[in-house]
C-alpha positions as CSV (number, residue, x, y, z in Angstrom):
1,M,0.0,0.0,0.0
2,N,1.2,3.5,-0.8
3,H,0.7,6.5,1.5
4,P,0.5,10.2,0.6
5,G,3.8,12.0,1.4
6,E,4.6,15.6,2.0
7,V,8.0,17.2,2.0
8,E,8.7,18.6,5.4
9,G,12.0,20.2,4.5
10,I,15.7,19.6,4.3
11,A,17.5,18.5,7.4
12,V,21.2,17.8,8.2
13,G,22.4,14.8,10.0
14,V,25.8,13.6,11.2
15,D,27.3,10.4,9.8
16,A,29.6,8.0,11.7
17,E,32.7,10.1,10.8
18,G,31.1,13.3,12.2
19,E,30.4,14.8,8.7
20,N,27.2,16.7,8.0
21,I,25.0,15.1,5.4
22,P,21.8,16.5,4.1
23,A,18.5,14.7,3.8
24,V,15.1,15.5,2.4
25,V,12.5,14.6,5.0
26,V,9.1,13.3,3.8
27,A,6.1,12.8,6.1
28,A,3.9,9.8,5.5
29,R,1.9,7.5,7.6
30,S,2.5,9.6,10.7
31,E,6.3,9.0,10.3
32,F,9.2,10.9,8.8
33,L,11.3,9.4,6.1
34,P,14.7,10.9,5.8
35,I,16.4,10.3,2.4
36,V,20.1,11.1,2.2
37,V,20.9,13.4,-0.7
38,T,23.8,15.4,-2.0
39,A,24.2,19.1,-1.1
40,D,23.2,20.0,-4.7
41,Q,20.1,17.9,-4.6
42,A,19.2,19.4,-1.3
43,R,19.6,22.9,-2.7
44,A,17.5,22.0,-5.8
45,I,14.6,20.8,-3.6
46,Q,15.0,23.7,-1.1
47,L,14.8,26.3,-4.0
48,A,11.6,24.6,-5.3
49,L,10.0,24.6,-1.8
50,S,10.8,28.2,-1.2
51,G,9.5,29.3,-4.6
52,E,12.7,31.3,-5.0
53,P,13.1,32.3,-8.6
54,F,16.4,31.5,-10.4
55,E,17.8,33.5,-13.2
56,R,18.1,30.5,-15.5
57,P,16.3,27.2,-15.3
58,L,17.9,24.6,-13.1
59,T,18.0,21.0,-14.4
60,H,14.7,20.0,-12.9
61,D,13.0,23.1,-14.1
62,L,14.3,22.5,-17.6
63,L,13.1,18.9,-17.6
64,V,9.6,20.1,-16.6
65,E,9.6,22.7,-19.3
66,I,10.7,20.2,-22.0
67,L,8.2,17.6,-20.8
68,T,5.4,20.2,-20.9
69,E,6.4,21.4,-24.4
70,F,6.2,17.8,-25.7
71,G,2.7,17.5,-24.3
72,G,3.6,15.5,-21.2
73,A,2.8,15.9,-17.5
74,I,3.9,14.3,-14.3
75,D,1.0,12.6,-12.5
76,K,2.8,11.5,-9.3
77,V,6.1,10.2,-7.9
78,R,6.5,7.2,-5.7
79,V,9.3,6.1,-3.4
80,D,8.4,2.4,-3.8
81,D,11.3,0.3,-2.7
82,V,14.4,0.1,-0.5
83,A,17.1,-2.5,-0.8
84,D,20.5,-2.6,1.0
85,G,19.8,0.9,2.3
86,T,19.2,2.4,-1.1
87,F,15.8,3.9,-2.0
88,Y,14.1,3.5,-5.4
89,A,11.5,5.8,-6.9
90,K,9.3,6.0,-10.0
91,I,7.8,8.9,-11.9
92,D,4.3,8.3,-13.3
93,A,3.8,10.5,-16.3
94,E,1.5,10.8,-19.3
95,R,1.5,12.4,-22.7
96,Y,-1.5,13.2,-24.9
97,D,-1.5,12.3,-28.6
98,N,-4.6,13.4,-30.5
99,G,-6.6,13.5,-27.3
100,T,-5.5,10.1,-26.1
101,A,-3.4,9.7,-22.9
102,R,-0.4,7.5,-23.1
103,K,1.0,6.4,-19.6
104,F,4.7,6.2,-18.8
105,V,6.7,5.0,-15.8
106,F,10.3,6.1,-15.3
107,D,12.8,4.8,-12.8
108,A,14.4,7.7,-10.8
109,R,16.5,8.6,-7.9
110,P,14.2,9.7,-5.1
111,S,15.8,13.1,-4.9
112,D,15.1,13.8,-8.6
113,A,11.5,12.5,-8.3
114,I,10.9,14.7,-5.2
115,A,12.6,17.7,-6.9
116,L,10.2,17.3,-9.8
117,A,7.2,16.7,-7.6
118,V,7.6,19.9,-5.6
119,R,8.0,21.9,-8.9
120,V,4.8,20.6,-10.5
121,D,2.9,20.1,-7.2
122,C,2.0,16.5,-7.9
123,P,1.4,13.8,-5.3
124,I,4.2,12.0,-3.6
125,E,3.5,8.4,-2.5
126,I,5.6,6.3,-0.1
127,A,5.3,2.5,0.0
128,D,4.7,0.6,3.2
129,V,7.8,-1.4,2.6
130,V,9.9,1.8,2.6
131,L,8.3,3.2,5.7
132,D,8.5,-0.1,7.6
133,E,12.2,-0.2,7.0
134,A,13.2,3.5,7.2
135,G,10.4,5.5,8.7
136,Q,11.3,7.4,11.9
137,P,9.1,8.9,14.6
138,P,8.6,12.7,14.0
139,E,9.8,13.6,17.5
140,R,13.3,12.5,16.4
141,F,13.5,15.6,14.2
142,E,13.7,19.3,14.8
143,L,12.3,20.9,11.6
144,G,11.0,24.3,11.0
145,G,13.8,26.9,11.3
146,G,11.4,29.5,9.9
147,S,7.8,30.4,10.3
148,D,6.8,27.7,7.8
149,P,8.0,24.2,8.7
150,E,8.2,23.2,5.1
151,V,10.7,25.9,4.3
152,P,13.3,26.1,7.0
153,E,15.5,29.2,6.8
154,E,18.5,27.0,7.4
155,P,18.8,23.2,7.3
156,D,17.9,21.8,10.7
157,D,19.8,19.1,12.6
158,F,18.9,15.7,13.8
159,D,21.2,13.1,15.3
160,D,22.6,9.8,14.1
161,F,22.2,9.3,10.4
162,D,23.7,5.8,10.5
163,D,20.3,4.0,10.2
164,F,18.8,6.3,7.6
165,G,18.4,5.2,4.0
166,D,20.5,6.4,1.1
167,E,19.4,7.0,-2.4
168,R,22.7,6.4,-4.2
């Protein structure tokens, strides 16, 4: 079963070597799912969440523009599996040809899928298998560095990233 997910923000955890590592935090099924991402991926998601305009299109903005120009649309994204600590995602899209919808499913890194979802405001779904393995209680996180918890002013901290999933 899939559950609706909502991006709560970008957080920063500490790995076993004491290095800061960013994660996108998605709320689903009354749990938080932290997905480790690179600093660039975190910034791309944060820019989309904040609605901050960028002078030229970033990669995800360009992809949305190209998809739209070719008559396509993203219907939803899904984080649907986790194996050996690595998350897997799908992008469900469609394109209209002469009034007939043609469905497509693309494999994607969760960070890319989420970056696209926040840009086009489409649903994000998280599978039970993913939440069962990597979901965390919300009280473990301190999100909300600003007035809106979805758009922290600065990435927030949470402890011990060792048992969180990776998307690489």
